[in-house]
C-alpha positions in Angstrom: 115.8 108.6 93.5 113.4 105.7 94.0 110.3 107.9 94.1 111.2 109.5 90.8 111.3 106.1 89.0 108.6 103.9 90.6 108.2 101.5 87.6 112.0 101.1 87.3 112.2 100.6 91.1 109.5 97.9 90.9 111.2 96.1 88.0 114.5 96.3 89.7 113.1 95.0 93.0 111.4 92.1 91.2 114.6 91.2 89.3 116.6 91.4 92.5 114.1 89.0 94.2 114.5 86.6 91.3 118.3 86.8 91.6 118.1 86.3 95.3 115.8 83.2 94.8 118.1 81.9 92.1 121.4 82.4 94.1 120.4 82.0 97.7 118.1 79.0 97.8 119.4 75.4 97.9 118.5 74.4 94.3 121.5 72.8 92.6 121.0 71.6 89.1 119.9 68.0 89.3 121.1 65.3 87.0 118.1 65.6 84.6 118.6 69.3 84.0 122.4 68.9 83.7 121.9 66.1 81.2 119.5 68.3 79.2 122.0 71.2 79.1 124.8 68.8 78.1 122.6 67.3 75.3 121.8 70.8 74.0 125.5 71.7 74.0 126.3 68.4 72.2 123.7 69.2 69.6 125.1 72.6 69.0 128.7 71.2 68.8 127.6 68.5 66.2 126.2 71.3 64.0 129.4 73.3 64.3 128.1 75.9 66.7 129.6 77.1 70.0 132.3 74.4 69.9 134.5 76.2 72.4 131.7 76.4 75.0 131.6 73.6 77.5 129.5 73.3 80.6 131.9 75.4 82.8 132.0 78.2 80.2 128.3 78.1 79.8 127.8 78.5 83.5 130.3 81.4 83.5 128.5 83.1 80.6 125.1 82.6 82.4 126.5 84.3 85.5 127.6 87.2 83.3 124.1 87.4 81.7 122.4 87.2 85.1 124.0 90.4 86.3 123.8 92.6 83.1 120.3 93.7 84.0 121.4 94.5 87.6 124.1 96.9 86.1 121.5 98.5 83.9 119.0 98.9 86.7 121.5 100.3 89.2 122.8 102.8 86.7 119.3 104.0 85.8 118.5 104.4 89.5 121.7 106.2 90.4 122.1 108.2 87.2 125.0 108.4 84.7 127.0 110.4 87.2 126.6 107.6 89.7 128.0 104.9 87.5 130.7 104.2 90.1 128.1 103.7 92.8 126.3 101.2 90.5 129.6 99.4 90.0 130.5 99.2 93.7 126.9 98.3 94.6 126.8 95.4 92.1 130.3 94.1 93.2 129.1 94.3 96.9 125.9 92.5 96.0 127.7 89.6 94.4 130.3 89.4 97.2 127.4 89.2 99.7 125.8 86.5 97.6 129.0 84.4 97.4 129.5 84.8 101.2 126.0 83.8 102.0 126.2 80.7 99.8 128.7 79.3 102.2 125.9 78.7 104.6 123.4 77.3 102.1 123.3 73.5 101.6 123.9 72.5 98.0 125.6 75.8 97.2 129.2 76.2 96.4 130.7 79.7 96.5 133.1 80.3 93.7 135.5 83.2 93.0 134.8 82.8 89.3 131.1 83.7 90.0 132.3 86.9 91.7 134.3 87.8 88.5 131.5 86.8 86.1 128.8 88.7 88.1 131.0 91.8 88.3 131.8 91.6 84.6 128.1 91.2 83.8 127.1 94.2 85.9 129.9 96.3 84.3 128.5 95.3 80.9 125.1 96.4 82.0 126.4 99.7 83.3 128.2 100.3 80.0 125.0 99.5 78.0 123.0 101.8 80.1 125.5 104.6 79.8 125.5 104.3 76.0 121.6 104.2 75.9 121.3 107.2 78.2 124.1 109.3 76.6 121.8 111.4 74.4 119.6 112.4 77.4 122.7 113.0 79.5 124.1 115.3 76.9 120.8 117.2 76.5 120.6 117.8 80.2 124.2 119.0 80.3 123.6 121.4 77.4 120.5 122.8 79.2 122.4 123.3 82.4 125.2 125.1 80.6 122.7 127.2 78.7 120.9 128.1 82.0 124.3 129.0 83.6 125.2 131.2 80.7 121.8 133.0 80.8 122.2 133.6 84.6 125.6 135.2 84.0 124.3 137.4 81.2 121.3 138.6 83.3 122.2 139.1 86.9 119.3 139.0 89.3 118.1 142.5 90.3 117.6 143.0 94.0 114.8 145.3 95.0 115.1 147.5 98.1 
């Protein structure tokens, strides 16, 4: 699977390293960054945009967005028939991250992150399934056609 898609494997590996760095290093958002985020949200709210989004919801949505590419990458690596492997793999990955965060100073594991990351991965899997559907249907038609041809013309055995 990985040898058939070297560029996809490289991109997936790079993104997974980024997610690992982002989630498994002691880098809590400091006061300056949090203040910047809060000011940006306030500016949006004053203009009538995203009024229902507060800092907690924004963090939840960011966790969803972080795992959408993981769902896409895993589905593309395992194939459409392996969507369930991609789903289980992404859930396991986020469970491992949340468990490991217990040992990292400045990190706080949160069950909401587990939900958000899993939802993000499932969204990514769904997007990838939709985008790969035409190719999947073409492959299925080719296999059915090849089976039909094999039934019509049995292989002749020579003595």
